[in-house]
C-alpha positions in Angstrom: -46.3 26.6 14.5 -43.4 24.2 14.1 -42.9 20.8 12.5 -41.6 18.7 15.5 -41.6 15.5 13.5 -38.7 16.8 11.4 -36.5 16.9 14.5 -33.7 14.4 13.9 -34.1 11.0 15.4 -31.2 10.7 18.0 -31.1 7.0 17.6 -30.3 7.2 13.8 -27.0 5.6 12.8 -25.7 7.1 9.6 -23.5 4.0 9.1 -26.7 2.1 8.3 -27.2 4.2 5.2 -25.5 3.9 1.8 -22.9 6.7 1.7 -24.1 7.5 -1.8 -27.4 8.6 -0.3 -25.6 11.1 2.0 -23.4 12.3 -0.9 -26.5 12.8 -3.1 -28.3 14.9 -0.5 -25.3 17.0 0.4 -25.3 19.0 -2.8 -26.2 22.7 -2.9 -29.9 22.0 -2.6 -32.8 23.6 -0.7 -35.3 21.2 1.1 -38.9 22.2 1.6 -40.7 19.8 3.9 -44.5 19.7 4.4 -45.9 17.5 7.2 -48.0 17.4 10.3 -47.2 16.3 13.8 -50.6 14.6 13.8 -49.8 12.5 10.7 -48.8 8.9 11.1 -46.7 8.8 7.9 -44.9 11.9 9.0 -44.2 10.6 12.5 -42.8 7.4 10.9 -40.6 9.0 8.2 -39.6 12.5 9.0 -37.5 12.0 12.2 -35.2 9.7 10.2 -35.1 12.1 7.3 -34.2 15.0 9.6 -31.3 12.9 11.0 -30.2 12.0 7.4 -30.1 15.7 6.5 -27.9 16.3 9.6 -25.6 13.4 8.7 -25.3 14.7 5.1 -24.2 18.1 6.5 -27.2 20.0 5.1 -27.2 23.4 6.9 -30.4 24.4 8.7 -30.8 27.5 6.5 -31.4 25.1 3.5 -34.2 23.3 5.2 -37.7 24.9 5.4 -40.4 23.1 7.4 -44.1 23.8 6.6 -46.6 22.5 9.2 -49.8 21.3 7.6 -53.3 21.1 9.1 -56.4 19.3 8.0 -58.9 21.7 6.6 -62.4 21.3 5.2 -61.0 21.2 1.6 -57.9 19.2 2.3 -54.4 20.1 3.5 -53.8 23.7 4.6 -50.7 25.6 5.4 -47.9 27.7 3.9 -47.0 26.9 0.3 -49.6 24.0 0.1 -51.4 25.6 -2.9 -48.3 27.0 -4.5 -46.5 23.6 -4.5 -49.6 21.4 -5.0 -49.3 19.6 -1.8 -52.1 17.1 -1.3 -50.5 14.3 0.7 -47.9 14.5 3.4 -45.1 14.1 4.0 -44.1 16.0 0.9 -40.5 17.0 0.4 -39.4 19.2 -2.5 -35.8 19.6 -3.4 -34.8 22.7 -5.3 -31.6 24.0 -6.7 -30.2 27.4 -5.6 -32.3 29.1 -8.3 -35.6 27.6 -6.9 -36.0 25.0 -9.7 -37.6 21.8 -8.5 -35.3 18.9 -9.0 -36.9 16.1 -6.9 -40.1 15.4 -5.0 -41.2 12.8 -2.4 -44.9 12.4 -1.7 -46.3 10.4 1.2 -44.7 7.0 0.9 -42.4 4.9 -1.3 -40.7 1.5 -1.3 -37.6 3.1 0.2 -37.0 5.9 2.7 -37.5 9.6 1.9 -33.7 10.1 1.7 -33.2 7.1 -0.6 -36.1 8.1 -2.9 -34.8 11.7 -3.2 -31.2 10.5 -3.7 -32.3 8.3 -6.6 -34.1 11.3 -8.2 -31.2 13.6 -7.7 -28.8 11.0 -9.2 -31.0 10.9 -12.3 -31.0 14.7 -12.5 -27.2 14.7 -12.2 -26.8 12.0 -14.8 -28.9 14.0 -17.4 -27.2 17.3 -16.6 
């Protein structure tokens, strides 16, 4: 099963995004993305996030997509229990060692990319 909603939105214009967001996401990070092609929030947010990752130059081998289904006891799919995924979309950003640095869950007052860039900037500032 694939996560089609993470396919980059071809109409996305990277010039509409603050270059600092692209710079923040372009680090040596690994992105783990949980979502469902049936999920309204995922359909609204993930195509743009996929396009931002491309614009930031994030290689495909640093992006893992995990399709989620609805089960009797909540969300089901690879890594759901291990990462405590209850709402989607969920995006976890890890460093090369697998340490979680940032997390986006379901919705925010800004885009997925902007929310993660803010968190990563905070991490960098305290490093």
